[in-house]
N, C-alpha and C positions, 0 to 999 in steps of 0.2 A: 623380723623379718617375721620371725616363725610365729609370735604374739600375734602379727595384726591377723583382725580378722578379712577374711574374702568372700566378697558379696556380688554373687550372679547374679545380674536380671533376667528374667526370663518373660519375654513378651507373647501375648497370646496374638498370634496376626486372623488380622479381617478375611474371613473365606468366600463372606458374602451368603452363606446356608445358614440355613435357621435350621441346628441342627442339636439342640439341645446343650446341658451343662457338660461338660465331661472330667472323670478324676482320673486323674494318668501320673506316670510314676518318671521321676529325674533322676536318672541316675549321674553322678559327678563322683569322674576318676580322678585322685590326686598324683600328679611327676611331678618331676621336678628335671627341669632345663638345664642342661649345664654346656658350655658352652656348643651352643646350637642341637643338642643330645638329649634327647627325651629318657629319665630313666623308668624305669619298670613302672608300672601302675602302686602307690604304695601303700595308699587307702581308697576305699570306697565306698560310697553315701546314696543311700535311695531315699527321695525325698516328694512326698505325695505332694502333689498339684492339684489346682481344679481350674482347669477352664469354665470360664464364664462366659454365654455364650449371648452375647448384647445382638445381634441378627435378627430383627423383626420383619414382618413384609409390611413396612406401611409405607404407602402409596401416593404419593400429590397427582393430582391429573386434569389436565384443563383439556377438556372437547370440548366439540358442535361449536357451541355458539359464544363464548365460552363457559360451558359450567364446570366452576373452581369444586373440587372435591379434599381436601386438607390430609395432612400426615394423618389427623385423628379424626377423620373422617367427618368432618365440618362442612356444608355444602353449601355455596352460594353463585353468584352469575358475576359476570364484567363486563357490561356490554356499553367501551369507554374506547378511543383508541390510545395508541402511544405504546412505547416500550416500560415494560413492566419489570419489576423484579420477583419473579415469580420463585427461586426459592435460593439463598444464601446464608453460607456458613459463617457466623459470627467471627472464629478468627481464621479460618482455613481458607485460601486463593480460591474460592469454591463458590461458583453461582450459575445460577438457569434462568434467564430473562427469556421473556415473551413477548410478542411483537402481535398487536392488536387491531384489528381496523374493519371497521363494518362491510358485511355480508351482505350485496345484495341490498344496502340500502338498509339490513337492516339489522339491530343485535353488532354482536363485533364476532370475530372466529378469530383464530392464531392464526397470521401470516408467516412469522416466522418466529423460528427458536434459535439464540445463543447459548453456548457453552463453556462459561471460559473455566480455565485450568492455568492456576500463575497468571502468567502472563501472554498467553494463547488463546486464543477464542475458535469454536467451531460454530458455524454458523447454517442453519438449511432456510431456505426463503422458498418459499410459495407463491408468493405475491409480486416481488421486484418493490424496490424502493418507492417507485411514485405511485403515486395515487390513483394517476393515469392511464396505467399498461392495463389491460385487460389479459392479456395472455398470463397464464398460471406457468411459472418458473418450477423446471426439474428440479426432482426429490436427489440432489447431491451437494455434501459435504464442502464447506468453503474454513478451510484453514487459513486464518493468519500466525503466521509462526514466528517469535523471538527467539533464535536459537535455537533452541532441544524442545521438543514436544515434552512436557511432564512423564518420569517414565511412569507406568505402570496406567496410562491413557491407552485404548486402546477406542478403535469403533470397527463395528461388522456391523454390516447388508445381507437384511433379510427382503424374499418375497425381490428378485431381480429389481432392488432399491429402490420400494415403495414403502420400506419401513428400514431405522438405524436402531442402533442402540450405543450408546455413548458408554464406556466406565471409566470412571472418573480414579482416582488412585487410590482414593477413602473405600473405592469399595460400590459409591454410588451410582445408580443406573439411571439413562437420562434414550428414552425411548421416544421417538418420534417414529410419526407414519400420517401417510395421504391420508386425507379423512373419507370414509368409506363411501358419504353418498358420494358429490359428486364432485369427490378427489381434487378439488379448487384449494382445498383449504390444510391444516395438519390436525392432528389429534397430538396431547403430547402428556408422558407419561414419567415423572423422578421416581424410584426406588429408592429412599434414606438409608445412608448409609449408618452402620455403630455409632460411628462418630458425631452424625447428623442428631443424635438424643441430644433435646434439651440445647443443641447450638447453631440451632438453624430460623430461619425468620424470611419473612415476604409475604405474599397470597398466600402459600402454601400453609405460612403458619405456625407456629411455637411449638415445635414440638416436642410433646411432653405425657402422653397419654389422655391428654384432658384434653378436649373440643372447647368448652367454655369458653376457653382463654388463648386459641389461636388468633383472630383478628385485633391482631395486637400492631397499632401505630409505629412507626422507624422509631420514634420518641421515647414505646415501650409504654406509653399507653393505653389501657385499652377498650379497645370500641363494645361496648356492649348490649347495641341495640340489636334485634333479631332475624330484619326483613333479608328477605330473597335476593336486591342490590344494592349489597354499603359501600354505595355510590364516593363518598367522603374517606371511607377506608382503603377501597380500590385504589381511589383517586394518590392517596399519599405514599404508596411505593410505584406512583409513575415518575418515571425519569426527571421529566423537566420538573417537577412538583417537590425531589429531592435534591436539585442542583448537583446532578454528578454526570459525566459524561456519558453517551453512547456506548456501547459492543457492536454497532451493527457492522463496522468496517475496521473490528479489532482493535487492539490497546496498543499500548508502545511504551518499551520496557523502561524504564531507567535504571542506569547499571550505577552500579552505587560502589566508588574505589574505598574501601574499608577493607578490613580482612575479617573474611568467611566465618563464622564459627566450624567450629570441623563437624562433619556428619556422622552421629554415629554408626556404628557397625556393628553388624547382627548375623550370628552363625546358627546354621541349622543344622543341627546335629541329632543324628538318627541313628542309633543302634544298627550295627554291622556295615557304616559305612562310613565315607570319609566325609565327614563335617563341610559344608560349602556357606561359604564368610561374603558378606560384601554390605551397601550401603543401604538398598533399595528392596533386603528381605522383609522388611517391614508392611512393604505396601501388599494388598487384597491378592493372595494368594489364586483365585478365580480370572484376574483381568485375564488372561490367556491361555483358554483350557490345554492342555496337552490332548492328544490324541487319547487317553483314560475318557477321560471327563467330557471329550465330546461326545464318548460314545456311549456315557448316559445322557446327555442332555439330547441326544440325537439332533431330530430338526428344530432343537432349538438357538443350538450356538450361531449358525449364520456363517456371515464369508467375510473375512480379514480383509478389511483396508486401509486401514492405518499406513503402512508404508507406500501404498500406494496416494494416498490424500497427502502424506506429509509430504511426494515428490513432486505436486500437482499444488505446492501452497505457497502463500505470497506470503516472501520472509523480505523484510517487515510490512505490517502493513504502510501500502501504499502512501496514508495520508502521514504517518509519521515521518517522513522525506519530506512532502508538498502537502499543505494546510486545503491547495488545491484538491484535491485529490479524496478528502474524505465526502465520502457517502453518506447520508443521511435516510434514516429511515420518514418519508412523508407520513403525514397523520393532520388528521381534526384537532386539534386540543380541545373544542366547544362541542364536540359532537358526545351528542346522550344519546343512546335509543328509549324511543317510544313506550309507553307502556302497550303492552297487550291483552285483550280482552278473549273471550268465549261467546259466543261461535264463531269461525273465522270469516273471513270473508267468502270465502266458498262455502260457511256453513257445517265445517268438522267442528263436533261438539270435544267438549274435553275429555265425556266418556270413549266418544268413536275412536281420540286418538291412543286413551290406554288400551282399547283392546287390539287398536292396530300393534301396539308396540309390545307387546304382551304375549299376541297370536305368532308375531316376526319372530321373535325369540326364541319363545318354547316348540316353535315348527324345525328350528334349526338341531340338526343332526351334533353340530359341538356343545352345543346348550345340553344336551342330555346328556354327554359325558360329564357336562363340567358343575351340572346343577348342584352337584353333591360337595364339591370342591368348598372350601369357608374364605368368606371374605372374598367375591367375587363382585357385587357392588352389581346383585342383580336389581332390587331396589330403589339405589339411585341413578342408578343407571333408568331403571322405566321412568323415572321422576323427569331426568334430562332430556327425554325421549320426546314425551307430554309436548314439554315447555318447545323443542324443535317444531314441533309439526303445529305448535301456535303461532309461533312467529312465523315461520316457512310457507306458513298454510299449505303444505303438502308432507299427506302422508307416505312419501317413501323416505321419510328420515329416520321411517322407522327402523331402519338397517344400523343407526349408528347404534343403537341401542346394543345390537348384538357386539359391533364391534371392540367395543369398549368392556364388554364380559367376556368374550373371546382373550383378548391384554391382560387381563386381571388373571383367569383362568392359566393362563400360560408363566403367567409372574409368580404366583401360586406353584407351580407342579417343580418350578426348576428352582425355586429356593427354599421349598416346604420339606423337608426331606422325609417328616412323620409322614407324606402322600407319597412317599416312594413306595416301591414294591419291588417283592422275591424273584427275577423273572431269572429260571439259569442257574442259579447260584446267585447273582451279581445285583447288587440295590441299582433302583433305577426308577426312576419317571413311571407313571402307569402307564404305557402303552396301551390299554384298553382309551385309553384319552384323548392321550397325545397323534394318536392316527387317525382321529375327528377335529383338529386341530388347523384344516389347509385353509387356506385363502377360497373365499368363495366357494366353497364343499369343491373345489375341485373343478367350476364352473359345468359341470354333468360331462364331462370328457374326460372323465381319471380317474384315481383311486387311490388316497392317502394312506401314506405312513413317512412314522418319523415328523409331523405336520410337514409334511412336501408331498407337492402332487408327483403322481406319474402317470403321465398324460399319452388319452390315445392318437393311434396312429394319426398325423397331418395336424396333430396340435400341441402348443407349446407356450410355453408362459410360466411363471410362479402358481397361477391357478388355473390352467390350460384352456384359456379364453382365447389364447392368435391359435387363428387357421394359417397355419404353414403358406399359404396361396394368395392369402389376402395381404397387398404391400403393407407397408408400417408406417404411420401418417406424419410424415416430414411435416414439421411447424415453420420453423426458423429456426436463420444461423444467425446467431445474438449478435454475431463483433462480422457482421457480413462485408464490412468495408477495414481490412488490416493495411495498415500504413510500414512500409520497405525501411523506413528508418526507425522503427521501432521494431521490428522483428524479422525473418524470414519467411513469415506468410505461408507457410506450409502445412500446417494443422489447421482444418477448419472443426469446429465444435456444431454441430445440429441435436436442435432440441424435435423430440416430436413425441409420440407413443407407439408401441408397439415392436420397440425393439428386442430383442431373441441371442440371447449368450450363446450362441450355437455356430459352426464353423460353418458354412452359406453366409453366412452372415457380411453382406459385401457394397462398398459403396464406388459409385458410378460416377464420373468427372468429363466432365466435355468443355476442353476448354476453347474460350473466347479471345478473339482479338480485337482492336477499338477500331472502328470504320467512321474516319470519323470523330462523330461526338457517339455512336451508339454502338451497341458490342455483335459483331457476327458469331458463328461459328469457324473452327482453326483447326478443321483436321478430324481424324474419329475418336470417337471416345473410349473411356481406359475405364479399366477395373482396379478395383487399390485397396490397399492395407487400412483396415479400421479396428477400431478398439471399443470394445464396448463397457460402459460406463454406467447405465443401468439402464430400467423399461420407458426409461424417458430423453437417453443421451446416449451419442458415439459420436467417437472424434474418426474423421478421415484423414489421412495423407494424401496430400498431392504431391504430384512428381517434381514441378517445381512452382514456383511462387507466380502469380499472374492471376488471370480472370476465369473462372468457370461454371460452370452448371454441376451443382452434386445432387446425387439421390442416391439413395441409399435403398438394398431389398434386403430382402429375412434369404430369401430362398436362392440369390441369384438369378433371377428371370422377371418377379412381378418389384417391380421399382417403385417407390413412392413421389410425392412432386420433385420436380425439380427446384434448385432456390442457387441463385448468384452469389458467388463468393469474389471483393473484389480483393487481390491487392497491389495497390499504386505507391508508387512514390507522390508522397503529398507538396514536394518542391516543386512538380513539374506540374500536376494533374490536380482538379479538383472532382471528383466524382458522387457520382449514387448510384440507385440500380437503373436510371436509367440511364446513365453513358457518364465519361467521360469527356474533359471541356481540359485542354495544356494550356495551363498561362502563358500569362504575355512576357513575362519578365526570365524567360530560359535558352539555354541554347539545344541544339537540335543534332548533333556532333558525329559522322556515321547513323549511326538506326539508335540512338542514344537520348535519352532526354538530358540533362541536367540544373539541375536548382543554377537559380544567382550565386555566384562564390565561391561554388564547389568547382572542388580541383580535380585534376586527373589521375588518377591515385598508381597511375603506372606513372607519373611524372608531375612530381606535388610542385614542380615550380609553373606550371600553366594550369589556366584557372578558367572558369566561364566567367562572361564579364558581357552580358547581353547588351552594354549599350556603347559597348565597341563590335563586339560581331554574335552574333548570335549560330553561326554553324563552322564557329572553328574553337579550338581554344585561344587564350591570350595568355600570352608571355610577363610572370610578374616581373617588374622592378621598382625598386623601391620607392619611387612617386609614385606605385599606386597606394603606398601603406602609409597611413597615419600612427604616428609614435609621436606619443609627447612625455621627457620627463619629468619630474617634479623635485629637483633636487633643495631640501629643503636651509636656507643660508640663516635669518632670523626671525625673531617678532618686535614687531613693531607696536605698540601698544595690546590691539585685539585681530595685528592681520601678520601670519605668517607666508613671510619673503623667501620665493624660491625664486628660479633665474623662468622661472616660464612662466606665471604667473604670481595672485593671490591668492590666498585663502582665509577665510574668520577662522579665527580658535575663539573659542568659548569657555571659559574658566580660569583664565592666566595657566597655560600649560607651557613643560620650559623644553627648551631642546637640548639633548646628552647625547653622548658621543654614542654613533651609531655602528654597524660593521662596515657601511661604506662612505657614510661623512655624517653627517647631525641627522639624530634620530628624536621623534616627536613624543614624549610621556606624558601618557592622560590617568590622572588619576585614580579612575574607576567612579567617583563621588561626582563631579560637578562637568569635567572637563569635555572635548571635544572640539572636532573639527568641521565647518558648515562649508560642504563644497554645492549649497543649495544655488546661489546664483552665478556659481560658473558655466562655462558652455564645458563637460561631463563626454562630450561629444558619446560615442554610440553603447559606453560604460553605463549611459543611465537609459539607454533604450537598443538595444542586443540585436532590434530588428531590422537598424539599419545599418548594423557591422554587415557591411558585404558577402570581406573577406572573414570573417570570424572576428576574435577578439580573444587578446590573452593581455594578462594582470600579472607583473612582478612585485614583490617588497619586501624589505623582512619585517619580519615580527616575533615581539618577544609579549608572553602572554607574564605580567606578573601575578596576577590571581584570577581565577576561573570560575567567573558567576555566572548562576543559570538566567539563559536569555539575554545576555549580552550580544551584545553586534559591535563586531571589529567596523563593517563598514553597510548601508545598507538606503539603497532606494526608494525602497519597498518591493523589492524584487520577488520575494516571500511572500507577500501581503496575496488572499484570495482573488481583491480587483487590482492588480498594480501588474506592475512589468519594472525590468531593469536587474541592479544584480544584488546580491546581498551573503555575510558572510556573518556566523553568526554560531551561540556556544548553547546548546542546551541537550540535557537528558544524559550528561558528561561525554558528548560526541560535539565535534565542529562540522557543522553544517556548512554547504557553497552550495548556490541557489542562480541561477541565470533564468532569465524567461523571455520571453518574446506579449506582445498581446495574446498567442491562440496556445503558445507551446508553452510548459516549464522541464526545467532539467535541476535535478538536484541531487550530491552528493553527502557522504557522509564517510568519516573517519573520527577511530579513537586514537590514534595516534601522535596525542597533546603533548607540545612538551611546556614545562613550566619553567620561568626565570634563564632560560634562553632562546636565541635569536634561530631562529628558523627563518632559511630561503623558499616563501610562499611563492608559488606558480602558478595559474588555473588557465583553461585553454578551453575556448568555447566555438562551436558552430553545429548551424545543424545537420550539417554532413558527416559531424565526427563526436556528434555530442558535447561532453561535459568532462573532464579531464583535472583533476588537482595534483598536484608534486611539493614535495617536500623536498627541499636542499636537494635538488634535480634528478630524485625520483617518485615516478607513479607513485602515490597510494591509494590511491581510489578511481573511478572513471564510469560512466554510465552512459549510451546510447537512447535508452528509455526516458521518451518525454511523458506527460502529462498534459491534457489536452484541458485547456483555458480559456474563460470569457472573463475581458474585464470591462468595465463600464467607461473609466477612465481614458480621457487621450493622451493628458499629462503628466510625469510626473516631477511634480515644484522641489521634493524636499532630497539631498542627499548629502547624510551622515559620514562621519566617519566617527567610532567609539560611540555611539549612541543608535539605539532604535530610532524609527521614525515616528512610532506609534505609543512606544513605555520609554520611563525614565530612569533607566535601569543601563548603567554607562559602563563603558569597558577598563579596565586596566590594565593598558599593556604600553607599548615601546613599540613606533612604526617610522621604518627609514625606505630611501631609496622604491617610491611608488613611481612606474612607466606601465603607462596602458599603451597597446598596440593595439591596433585594426586589422588585425590578422591573427589567426592561430599560432598557437606556439612552434608546430612545425614549420611554417611558411617563412614565421619570426626568423626561426634559428640559421635558414637555409639564407633569406635576404642578409640577413648583420653578415653571415661567414660569410657570401658572396661578395658583398658591399665592403666589408674589409678587407678582404683579399685584393681588389679591385684597388680599393686604397693602398694598401702597403705598397702593391707596384707602381702606383701612381706616386706618392713618395719616395722610392726610390730614383724614379727616373727624375726628380722633381731637385733632387737632392740635388745632383751631379751638375744641372745648370746654376750659371751665376743669376742670383734676381737682386734688383738695388731693393734699397733700403724706401725706398714708397711703396714700391712692390710689396712688400714686406708688411709696409700696414697695415696695407688697401685688406691684404689674405686677414691679419689680426681681424680689425677691425668689421671682416663679416662675421665672423660668429662669434658675435661679445656678446649679444643681446640678446638671444632667446635660445634656449638648449632645447633638443628636441632628441635627444635620445643619451644613453648611460655615461656618457662620456664626457668627460668635465677637463680645459686646458687650463692648470693651475700654475703651471710655470714654463717659462721660455726662455730656459739658459743655454738652449743651445739651438743652432736654425734649424739644426735638423730635425730634433724633439718637434718645433714650433711647427715645423713642416706638415710632421705627420698627422697631428694632431687637428691642424687645420684643415687639411685634405678630407681625412677624415670625415669630419664632423660635416664641412659641406657638404659632400657626395651626399649623406647621409636625410640632408636639410632641402635636396633640390627638389622642385615642385617642374611645373611646367611655365613656359610661356605662349606656345600655340593654342591651346582651346577659344575659340569663338563662345563672347558673352553675347545678351540682345544686342548688342550694337559695337561698334567696330572697336574692339578694345588697344593699348597702349600700353607699353612699359615705364614702369615710373623709375626715375632715377634715387639712388638715395635720397632723404631726407634729412635735412642739417640740423635741425628744432625736435628731435624723435622724441615725443612723449614715453613716460616708462609703464615699463612691467607688462600688461598685460591691452594695454587698451597704442603697444607700438605700433608704425611703419615702421619698421628696421629695416634696414639694408639688410637682413638677414632675408626680407622677403621682396627683393628688388626684383627677382624673376614673376612672380605675384603678378595676375592679370589685372585689371583696371579699368573698373568703366569708368569711360571719362562723361557720357550723357549722364552721367548722374551727380557729376560734382560739378561745382561754378568755378569762376575764376579763382585760382590763387591769391590770399593775400589775408589779411584780417577780418574772422565772422565765415571767411568761406567754408563748404560744410567737401566730404569727400566718402567714397561710398566703397570702402576696400571688400574685397572681396577675395579669399582663399580657396583656391581649388586641389582638390589632390586627382589626377585625370580630371573628369568632366565632373565629379561630383562636389559641390560648397560644402567646403565642412565649417563654417564660417565666414560670416555678415560681419560689416562693420559701420556704422553711421558716428563719423567724426567729426566735431564744429570745432575751430580756429579759434581761444579765446583774443579778443581783440588789443587784451591789456599784453599780460603774457606773452603771449603766441606759443600756449601751450597747447595741444593736442586736447581734448575732452570727447567721452563718451555719448554720444546722444541716446542711442541705444543697441 
């Protein structure tokens, strides 16, 4: 040990400052640690260390129409639409994408920007997803989060939310601001981190100090032409051309179940203080400025909104649970802006445009302070300004040149320490410059210091442009319809302009009530709590859920326009801004409305059943619930025989021992069960499940394969409905969907080579819950709205997707479907079992004749609709109990009137087999005599199975004239 050399790695942490190389002394003290006790210092060494400053002030920008300037200062224009890779690191998981759309049907503009840091995405969206939506969106960061935001990531807000800065863990900085002219679009700047050197690609170019090789295709081939609009190069970095996924709605993470390599631990050891060690000390040290650095940067620091953004994050991204939730940025892939010439249609010449741009910039006090700061892009900004005026035919675009120059100036002052000066013994950015870099020069209603305005009395805002007595512009409530099945509907997001972050900011709410289909006021208005988000957005808190008119005031006296917010129950009402109409399939009990099949939360055995009564609860009895159990008996050829029905099996699977009987093993290569031709009840169409749906089975995963399906009829397809369970991204997903709504849950609690008792329960009222071995593992009440065009889902497979050829290597057993929620099923089963046990006790004390016992046995042998199976009749007591329990669970009704006079049918002496049986189990089923012909050879029967008043199955059967067997016609 004493003869081995010890190596100490010293790492230079990027701090984001251009502060030259430094020569430093590193002191190494050698001690011996014995039993946890360190000896005195034995030897000290001092080593000369040179710290190489790799931080540069290289900025890529996309501003105006947009005009691109690469890291190495190559300029060109992109007048196309879609999602583009603006910057991407070649090895690290960092990238910036810009979303272009034509502005005013000319050229193109930055509509949105997305920053991906690891598997998290931060989006600023000014235009919205739809090309048709005219209203601008508030500039508010949307975080799509997977687990934890990468350490070292911060987001800061400037100018009351008109500008934001994202700092990457690498030290790179993305700045996003509203377009200075019409404020409908964005300007984007990305300052390269030290590690971006030689490692960047995209529209921002190959960052190496040489702008002749900036325009590089994704393939690595150089674009050598010199035109101002390199269309082919730009198009090559468009997402659809590259064949990669959008990040507009976030990305879905892939959890890898392998050994994660150890993260290196660094220590910060300053002489005279205790060492600080951690796994993230190699991250840029200026991502979260301390008080000292804040003082140095003064008004350039902004307000840290990272934690607020995390609290409001979408986690995980919605489309990771449901493909129906994927929101795409709409674009015209064939759009290419026309060419423009001088003079403009209003006769503006190129010389006039240049003079306007130049005089606008030079007349600014901010520019006078910045004009001697290097690399502020003065000439480039003037060139872009002239092009903007030519395209838009409007001299007001001259202001854009000043916006870009000021941003470049701020960046130089913040990063380049060579420009800092000594103020009272402290080295700091030059105050004579930054004191003039306030937005809009404080609108002439304030003074500028530290890049912040101090407004005159009565004026507020980042630029002192808002008169306090003027009400804010209240423009829209983006989600004015709020379904109480999804949330409590007590938080209202209000978009507009001119909101102020002051104590007198207030929301006023006026409660409304339904009067017929219209809304009328209900009591006096109230003022409530409000949260400032940005100049363009606030959130108001309602006292209770319901329907309200909402308005906002900065001073508590002058309120903006009133907008209507509607909190409603979609199971009872259909609503829009004009009013609400009550659905017909509901119950109104007392003063409350309940959807079809909704339970009384005070008594789970009471339910809304509108076809019985719409004014009171209906008490649950087992005859209201359909339950079908499939116990696997044998495989004959390609037919899986159960006591309830036949299933088609593909690929010759085999039966093996399962937890409660025989289980079916599927090999994951060619085998699956085809339920497509079977009547799958509401399992295939949950919208028909009046009282909900629950399914139980035993499942063993032999191997786990990406995108394998345990079962599916397309319930997870964007244009489908039904049920599906599938394995994706190292998670097990379960989806239940109707034609209008979709619920999805996920879990990572998946066992391999061990049986799991799977149970899931769903209803519109309670949402979707998944249970493993009788314990809930995940649940949700949140649904995604969907619209489907298909009316019937024709396929239903176990062990295979209906759209891919990926098979599941699983063993499945004990499939039971109940057309009621788990809670209802368990309560009724408990109640029925208790009644059956009582009846058995009474019957066991009574002498039964052999004939009577024989009749009871025969009445439960043909079709099983519960998980109980009579396998032995060794004693009269046991047989009686099993027979009674099964018969009680199968009892239906004889009192329902059909379209014609019904009659009871007696047991059929020659009963066909399996699914087409007219068995003695159904001797109480209503039979419609008017459809049948006289009994005998070749006659037809229409058999109707009822549960309550609901038809659950209809068969037309014909008797074979030779064999006398019953065969199905349809």
